N, C-alpha and C positions, 0 to 999 in steps of 0.2 A: 293857564291850567296848572293846578297844583297836584302833587302826588302825595299819597298817604305815607306815613312813616314806614310801613311794611314794604311798600313799593320802592321807596328810596333804598331801604336796606337790601332788597332783592337786586336792584340795579347795581349797587356797589359790590355785592357779592359776585355777580356775573362779571363785572369789570375786573375784580380781583382774580377770579378764576382764569379769565382771558389773559391776564398779565402773568399768572403763574405758569400756565401751559404755553406761554409765548405764542398766542393765537396767530399773530402776524407771521411767525416762522412756520407754523403748521400750514397755514393757507399757501404760503410760498412753496413749501415742500410738496403739497398736493398738486399745485399747478406745474411745478418743475417736473414731477414724475410723469404727468400726462404729456407735457411738451417733449420730454425725452423719449417717451414711448412713440409719439407721433412722428417727430422729425429726425430722430436718431435711429431708433430700433426698428421702426416699421414705416418708413417714408412713403411706401406705396399704398398704405391704408388710408381711408378717409377718417376725418375726425369722428364721424358717427360710429364707425367700426371700433375705434379706440374707446370712445365714451361708453359704448354699450357692450364692451368686453367685460363680462361679469367677473371673470377670474382676476383681471387686472384691477377692477373696482375693489374686490376683496383685498387684494394686495396693497393698494393705495390706502384704503381705510385702516387696515391693520397697522400699516406703517405710521399713519397719523396718530392712532390711538396709543401705540407703544412709545412713540416719541413724546407725546403729551404726558404720558405717565412718567417718562424719564425726567422731564422738566419738573414735575411735581415732587418726585423723590429727591431730586437734587436740591430743590428749594427747601424741602423738609429738613435736610441735614445741614443746609447752609444758613439756617435761621439766625444763629448767634452772630455769624460773620456779617450777614446782611444788615444787622442792626447798626453796625459801624460803617460799612461801605455804602449802603443805600438805605438810609433811615426812612425816607419818604416812601419808597417802594415797599419797604418792609411793612410799614403801617397799613398801606393799601392791601397788600396780599394777605396779611394776617387778620383781616376782617373775617376770613375763613379760618376757624381754629385748626391747629395742626392735626388733631385726631380725625377731623372731617377730610382734610387734605389726604391723609393716609388711606382713608376708606375709598375716596375717589380714585386714588392710585391703584388700589386693588381691583376695583370695578372695571376701570379702563383696561387693565391687563387681562382680566377674565374675558371681556368682550373681544379684545384683540385675538386671544387664543381661539375663542369660539368662531370668529370670522375666518381666521386662517385655516381652521379645520375644514371649512366649506371649500377651501381652495385645494389644499393637499396636506398630507402628513409631513412632507418635507418643509412646507411653509410653517407648520406648527413648531417643528424643531428649530427653524431659523429664528422665529420670533421669541421662542423660549430662551435661546442663546442671546439674542439681542437684548431682551428684558433683563436677563441676568447680568449681561455685560454692563448695562447702564447702572444697575444696582451695585455691582462691584466697583465701578468708578466712584459712585457717591459715597460708599462706605470706606474704601481703602485707597484706590489708585490716585484720586485727586490730591492726596497728601504726598505722593511720590513725585518730586520735581523732575526727575529724569524720564518719567513715563507719562505723567498726567496730560500734558498738552498733546502729545502724539496720539494717545489713546482716545481723548475726547474728539480730536479731529477725525480719527478713523470712525468713531461711532456716528459722527455727523454725516460722513460721506457714505456709510454702509447702506442706507436705504436705496441708493441709486444702484448698488450692486444687486439688490433684490430684483430690480427691474431688468438688469443685465442677465441674470440667471433665468428670469421668466421668458425673455425673448431669445435666450441662447445666442447672444451676439457678443463676440469677444474681439472686436476689431481694435487695432493698436490705437486709433484716434480716440476711442472711448476712454481708454486708460490714461492717455496723455491729458485729456480734458479733465478727467476726474482727479488726476494727480495735481494739475494746476489749481483746481478749486481746493484740494486738500491742503496744499501749501499756504494758500491765502487764508484758509480757516485756521491753520496752525499759527500763522503770524498774528491773526486777530486775537486768538486766545492768549498768546504771550503778552500782547499789548494790554489785554484785559487784566493780566496779572499785575501790571504796573498800576492800573486803576485801583485794584483791590489790595494794594500793598499793605495798607494800615491794618485792615481786618485780618489778612493772612498772617501778618507779623504777630498780632495780639493772640491769635488762636493757633499759633505754631504750625501753620500750613507751609510746607516746604515747596516753594515755587522757584522758578529761575531767578527772579529779582531778589527774593529773600535769601537765597543760598549764594548766588554768585555776584549779586550787586548789579547796578544799572549798566555799567560799561560792558561787562562780558555778555550780559543779556542782549544788549543792543548789537554787539558783534554777531551773536547768534541770529538775530533778526536780519542783519545785513547779509549774512550767508544765505538765509532762506530767500531773501529778495533776489539774490544772484540765481538761485534755483528757479525762481519764477521766470526770470529772463531767459534762462536756458530752455524751459518748457515752452515759452512763447515762441522761441526760435524754431523748435521742433514742430509746434502746432502750425505755424505759418508756412512751413515747408509743404503742407498738404493743401489741396484745393478745397477750402472750407466755405467758400462763398462770402457773403457779407459779414459774417462773424469775424473775419480776419481784421476788419477795421477795429473791432473791440480789442483784439490782442495788440494791434499796433498802438492803440491809445494807452494800453496798459504799461508800455515801456516808460513814458514820462510820468505816468500816474504813480508807478511804484517807486520811481526816483523821488517824487514828492513825499511819499510815505517814508522813504529812507531818510530824507532831509529832516522831516518833522520829528521823526523818532529820535534823531541825534540831538536836536535842539530842545526836546521836551524835558520838562522837569516838574510839571504840575499835573494833577489829576484831570483838570479841564482840557488840557491839550491832548493828553492820552485818550480822553473820551472822544475828541475830534478825530483822532487817528483811527480809533476803533470804529466810529461811524463811517469814515471814508472807506475803510476796508469792507465793512458790511455792505456799503453801497456797491462797490465794484464786484462783490460776490453775487449780490442779487441781480445786477446787470448781466453778469456772466451766466447765471442760471436762466434768465429770461431770453438771453441772447441765443439760446439753443434754437429758438424759432428761426433764426437767420442762417443756420447751417445749410450749406448747399443751395442758398438762394441766389 
């Protein structure tokens, strides 16, 4: 069966949009929020009660839309840098012209605010701040080496605090778990700076590797890995059920990350480390299901 030229173009544009908004990340985020709601914040509720909670649905969809728009605007401002760092990805994503990408960004944000209005005025304020925070990162903060990685990791973890506020659950274990994922995301973003070194250098982006060099940046990563081990110790002091096996596994896994970081000198190996960190983060998110099992 053959497709017409217009159908092929539509397929590639959908593929490009999925890549721009990091569709796999958005799907993971949606599932993670529902898992967190069911197994952490409301363990006595059934899945049906969680799924059919209309206010929670509004919150999750608004989060997905605002996060998607954030990826679009970040991609919009990173276009020139991505030509150098990810030329193939750049070609795929820019089958959608930048002016169209910007319009999609505006539409997604408008829908997000409209949906959050159905939830509450506080939700509207939360998402306005979140959208502005992402825009501020794309325009300014990503060029500030001393703040960009911390700020981006905070933006990544922020949607989970929206769920925390919704359920009004502020247990210590929640913040320890969020802190652990925050540090993993922070390490992943610093490793990504190694991958993007060439484009960052050409376009004068101040990142830890371009400002301090490889050795000092690797020392910073080493210190952050020590922080993850400390958080693992604190987490395993609690009776968390089967998820404890995940944290026990993270001890040698993070040692592997540390070893690979110090021997790495090529973009290919940094990409491997980045993917290994992404894997352990995703496993940690889905591992929420095993809390108290």
